[in-house]
C-alpha positions as CSV (number, residue, x, y, z in Angstrom):
1,M,15.6,25.8,-8.2
2,S,19.4,25.9,-7.8
3,A,21.4,24.6,-10.8
4,S,24.0,23.3,-8.3
5,L,21.5,20.7,-7.1
6,I,20.8,19.4,-10.7
7,H,23.4,17.1,-12.2
8,P,24.4,18.2,-15.6
9,T,23.4,14.9,-17.2
10,A,19.9,15.0,-15.8
11,S,17.1,15.7,-18.3
12,I,14.4,18.1,-17.1
13,A,11.6,19.2,-19.4
14,S,11.0,22.9,-19.7
15,S,7.4,22.6,-18.4
16,A,8.3,20.5,-15.3
17,Q,7.9,22.4,-12.0
18,L,10.5,21.8,-9.3
19,G,10.2,23.3,-5.8
20,A,13.0,24.6,-3.7
21,N,16.0,22.4,-2.8
22,V,15.1,19.6,-5.2
23,R,18.1,17.4,-6.0
24,V,18.3,15.5,-9.2
25,G,21.0,12.9,-9.8
26,P,23.0,11.8,-12.8
27,G,20.9,10.6,-15.8
28,A,17.6,11.2,-14.0
29,Q,14.6,12.3,-16.2
30,I,11.7,14.6,-15.3
31,D,9.2,14.9,-18.1
32,D,6.7,17.5,-19.2
33,G,4.0,18.6,-16.8
34,C,5.5,16.9,-13.7
35,I,5.4,18.8,-10.4
36,L,7.8,18.2,-7.6
37,G,7.5,19.8,-4.2
38,D,10.3,21.2,-2.1
39,D,13.2,19.1,-0.8
40,C,12.6,16.1,-3.0
41,E,15.5,13.9,-4.1
42,I,15.5,12.2,-7.4
43,R,18.4,9.8,-7.5
44,A,20.5,8.7,-10.5
45,H,18.6,7.3,-13.5
46,A,15.2,7.6,-11.9
47,V,12.3,8.7,-14.2
48,V,9.3,10.9,-13.2
49,T,6.8,11.1,-16.1
50,G,3.1,11.2,-17.0
51,Q,2.5,14.6,-15.4
52,A,3.1,13.1,-11.9
53,I,2.4,15.3,-8.9
54,I,4.9,14.7,-6.1
55,G,4.7,16.5,-2.7
56,K,7.4,17.7,-0.4
57,G,10.3,15.7,0.9
58,N,10.1,12.6,-1.2
59,Q,13.0,10.4,-2.1
60,I,12.8,8.6,-5.5
61,G,15.5,5.9,-5.6
62,Y,18.0,4.9,-8.2
63,G,16.3,3.6,-11.4
64,A,12.8,4.0,-10.0
65,I,10.0,4.9,-12.5
66,V,7.0,7.0,-11.4
67,G,4.1,7.8,-13.7
68,A,4.7,5.4,-16.6
69,E,1.8,4.1,-18.6
70,P,-0.3,1.4,-17.0
71,Q,0.1,-2.2,-18.1
72,D,-3.4,-2.3,-19.3
73,I,-4.1,-3.2,-23.0
74,S,-7.1,-0.9,-23.0
75,F,-5.1,2.2,-22.0
76,Q,-5.4,5.2,-24.3
77,H,-3.6,8.4,-23.4
78,D,-5.9,11.4,-23.4
79,P,-3.9,14.6,-23.5
80,A,-7.0,16.7,-22.6
81,N,-7.7,14.6,-19.4
82,P,-4.6,12.7,-18.5
83,S,-4.3,10.1,-15.8
84,R,-1.4,10.5,-13.4
85,V,0.4,9.4,-10.2
86,V,-0.2,11.7,-7.1
87,I,2.2,11.3,-4.2
88,G,2.0,13.0,-0.8
89,E,4.9,14.0,1.4
90,K,8.0,12.3,2.9
91,N,7.7,9.0,1.2
92,I,10.8,6.8,0.6
93,I,10.6,5.0,-2.8
94,R,13.7,2.9,-3.2
95,E,15.6,1.6,-6.2
96,Y,13.7,0.2,-9.2
97,V,10.3,0.7,-7.8
98,T,7.6,1.2,-10.5
99,I,4.5,3.2,-9.9
100,H,2.1,3.4,-12.9
101,R,-0.5,6.0,-13.5
102,G,-4.3,5.5,-13.8
103,A,-5.7,3.4,-16.5
104,K,-8.7,5.6,-17.5
105,P,-8.6,9.3,-18.3
106,G,-8.6,11.6,-15.3
107,T,-7.9,8.8,-12.8
108,E,-5.0,8.5,-10.4
109,T,-2.7,6.2,-8.6
110,V,-2.3,7.7,-5.1
111,L,0.3,7.4,-2.3
112,G,-0.3,9.3,0.9
113,N,2.4,10.4,3.4
114,G,5.3,8.7,5.1
115,N,5.2,5.4,3.2
116,F,8.3,3.2,2.7
117,L,8.4,1.2,-0.6
118,M,11.5,-1.0,-0.7
119,A,13.5,-2.1,-3.8
120,G,11.7,-3.6,-6.7
121,C,8.1,-3.1,-5.6
122,H,5.4,-2.6,-8.3
123,V,2.4,-0.4,-7.7
124,A,0.0,-0.9,-10.6
125,H,-2.6,1.6,-12.0
126,N,-5.2,3.1,-9.8
127,C,-3.8,1.7,-6.5
128,R,-4.4,3.7,-3.4
129,I,-1.9,3.5,-0.6
130,G,-2.6,5.4,2.7
131,N,0.0,6.7,5.2
132,Q,3.0,5.0,6.8
133,A,2.6,1.7,5.1
134,I,5.7,-0.4,4.6
135,I,5.9,-2.4,1.4
136,V,8.9,-4.7,1.4
137,N,11.1,-5.7,-1.5
138,N,9.5,-7.1,-4.7
139,V,5.9,-6.9,-3.5
140,L,3.5,-6.8,-6.5
141,L,0.3,-4.8,-6.3
142,G,-2.3,-5.4,-9.0
143,G,-4.5,-2.6,-10.3
144,F,-6.9,-0.9,-8.0
145,V,-5.4,-2.5,-4.8
146,E,-6.0,-0.4,-1.7
147,V,-3.6,-0.5,1.2
148,E,-4.7,1.3,4.4
149,D,-2.6,3.2,6.9
150,R,0.3,1.4,8.6
151,A,-0.1,-1.9,6.8
152,F,3.0,-4.0,6.4
153,L,3.4,-6.2,3.3
154,G,6.2,-8.7,3.5
155,G,8.7,-9.4,0.8
156,A,7.5,-10.8,-2.5
157,A,3.9,-10.8,-1.5
158,V,1.5,-10.8,-4.5
159,I,-1.8,-8.9,-4.2
160,H,-4.6,-9.5,-6.8
161,Q,-6.3,-6.5,-8.4
162,F,-9.1,-4.8,-6.4
163,V,-8.0,-6.4,-3.1
164,R,-8.1,-4.3,0.0
165,I,-5.5,-4.5,2.8
166,G,-6.8,-3.1,6.1
167,E,-5.2,-0.7,8.6
168,L,-2.3,-2.2,10.6
169,A,-2.7,-5.5,8.8
170,I,0.4,-7.5,8.1
171,I,1.2,-10.0,5.3
172,R,3.8,-12.6,5.5
173,G,6.5,-12.7,2.8
174,R,5.7,-14.7,-0.3
175,S,2.0,-14.8,0.4
176,A,-0.6,-14.4,-2.3
177,L,-3.9,-12.7,-1.6
178,G,-7.0,-12.5,-3.8
179,K,-9.3,-11.8,-0.9
180,D,-9.5,-8.7,1.4
181,L,-7.4,-8.8,4.5
182,P,-9.2,-7.1,7.4
183,P,-7.6,-4.5,9.6
184,Y,-5.2,-5.8,12.4
185,F,-5.1,-9.3,11.0
186,M,-2.2,-11.3,9.6
187,G,-2.4,-12.6,6.1
188,C,-0.4,-15.7,5.0
189,E,-0.1,-18.4,2.3
190,V,-2.9,-18.1,-0.2
191,N,-5.9,-16.2,1.0
192,E,-5.5,-17.2,4.6
193,V,-5.2,-15.4,8.0
194,S,-3.2,-16.8,10.9
195,G,-3.9,-14.5,13.8
196,L,-3.6,-10.8,14.6
197,N,-0.8,-8.3,14.1
198,R,-0.3,-8.0,17.9
199,I,3.2,-6.5,17.8
200,G,2.1,-3.9,15.3
201,M,-0.9,-3.0,17.3
202,R,1.1,-2.7,20.5
203,R,3.7,-0.5,18.7
204,A,0.9,1.6,17.3
205,G,-0.4,2.3,20.8
206,I,-3.6,0.3,20.7
207,K,-4.5,-0.5,24.3
208,E,-4.5,-3.9,25.8
209,D,-8.3,-4.1,26.3
210,T,-8.8,-3.1,22.7
211,R,-6.4,-5.8,21.5
212,R,-8.3,-8.3,23.6
213,D,-11.6,-7.2,22.0
214,L,-10.0,-7.6,18.5
215,T,-8.9,-11.1,19.5
216,R,-12.5,-11.9,20.5
217,A,-13.7,-10.6,17.2
218,Y,-11.2,-12.7,15.3
219,K,-12.4,-15.8,17.2
220,L,-16.0,-15.0,16.5
221,L,-15.2,-14.7,12.8
222,Y,-13.0,-17.8,12.4
223,R,-13.5,-20.2,15.4
224,S,-17.1,-19.9,16.6
225,G,-18.9,-21.8,13.8
226,L,-20.9,-18.7,13.0
227,N,-21.1,-17.5,9.4
228,I,-19.7,-14.1,8.6
229,S,-23.1,-12.3,8.9
230,Q,-23.8,-13.9,12.2
231,A,-20.3,-13.2,13.5
232,L,-20.6,-9.5,12.5
233,E,-23.9,-9.2,14.3
234,T,-22.5,-10.7,17.5
235,I,-19.4,-8.5,17.3
236,E,-21.5,-5.4,16.9
237,K,-23.7,-6.3,19.8
238,D,-20.9,-7.4,22.3
239,L,-17.9,-5.4,21.3
240,H,-17.3,-1.6,21.0
241,G,-14.7,1.0,20.1
242,V,-13.1,2.7,17.2
243,E,-11.1,-0.3,16.1
244,I,-14.0,-2.7,16.3
245,G,-16.0,-0.2,14.2
246,K,-13.3,-0.1,11.5
247,L,-13.2,-3.9,11.4
248,L,-16.9,-4.1,11.0
249,T,-17.1,-1.5,8.3
250,F,-14.2,-3.0,6.4
251,I,-15.7,-6.5,6.3
252,R,-19.2,-5.2,5.4
253,E,-17.8,-3.2,2.5
254,S,-15.8,-6.1,1.1
255,K,-16.7,-7.0,-2.5
256,R,-14.2,-9.9,-2.9
257,G,-14.8,-11.5,0.5
258,I,-12.3,-11.8,3.3
259,C,-9.4,-14.2,3.8
260,K,-10.3,-17.5,5.5
261,A,-8.7,-19.1,8.5
262,R,-5.4,-20.9,8.0
263,K,-5.7,-24.6,7.7
264,A,-4.4,-26.5,10.7
265,S,-1.0,-28.0,10.3
266,G,0.7,-31.0,11.8
267,N,2.8,-29.0,14.1
268,G,-0.2,-27.5,15.9
269,G,-0.3,-24.3,13.8
270,G,-3.5,-22.9,12.4
271,G,-5.9,-19.9,12.6
272,S,-5.9,-19.8,16.4
273,G,-5.7,-16.1,16.7
274,E,-3.1,-16.7,19.4
275,G,0.0,-16.1,17.4
276,D,2.0,-12.9,17.2
277,S,3.8,-11.6,14.3
278,E,5.6,-9.1,12.3
């Protein structure tokens, strides 16, 4: 660790472990037991606490707080078996993001690799975020929320505890979800879906025939008149491929149930499955 990379007003505990080329800005704080990998940047007035483990190449933005106690009235710190935040590599965590550690002893809040958390996001205790997700300004994730790879959560979206957001799903800004949002679908309003994330799928390299199959699956789920179990049986029988398999598994493992089709509106909108979006 080079002293020239650490601002003289930064506070770094003696037991903190910093890798090579870690930069720490003015007024930043790194507490006891925290571990930072090589090439991390901790910007001014950010706080890393709670024995957080942070991998290589992460940027922690101005005033962000990583590893603080969970907002759970039952939380009791156990020094012998602490909870913590564990972060992978090359994440961008912008200004004033808050990421809280696990609520029970030995549990973790986990971020994977390459995620982009924009200003003011809150990631509550025991959340698990995969890889390359984008979480836009002021999104609020309740405890135990799961966000799968390459999901996109629009600004000020609110996600209830224990909800799961599927791979390459997208949520419109200011939406509120208390139900699971399946992979590749677009969430909106309150517990509704309004189509598929076609642009996101295309950018991710999902082939056109697969996108067509996912559209068929969507229509079977929301427009066929079948119940969920019947729709899943038909999808499994008629459609195949990795993405279809992920969709089926996600829905079958849902404990909260999945979002419903958007109600039709006077301008012809609704859960048609035909709309694009990002």
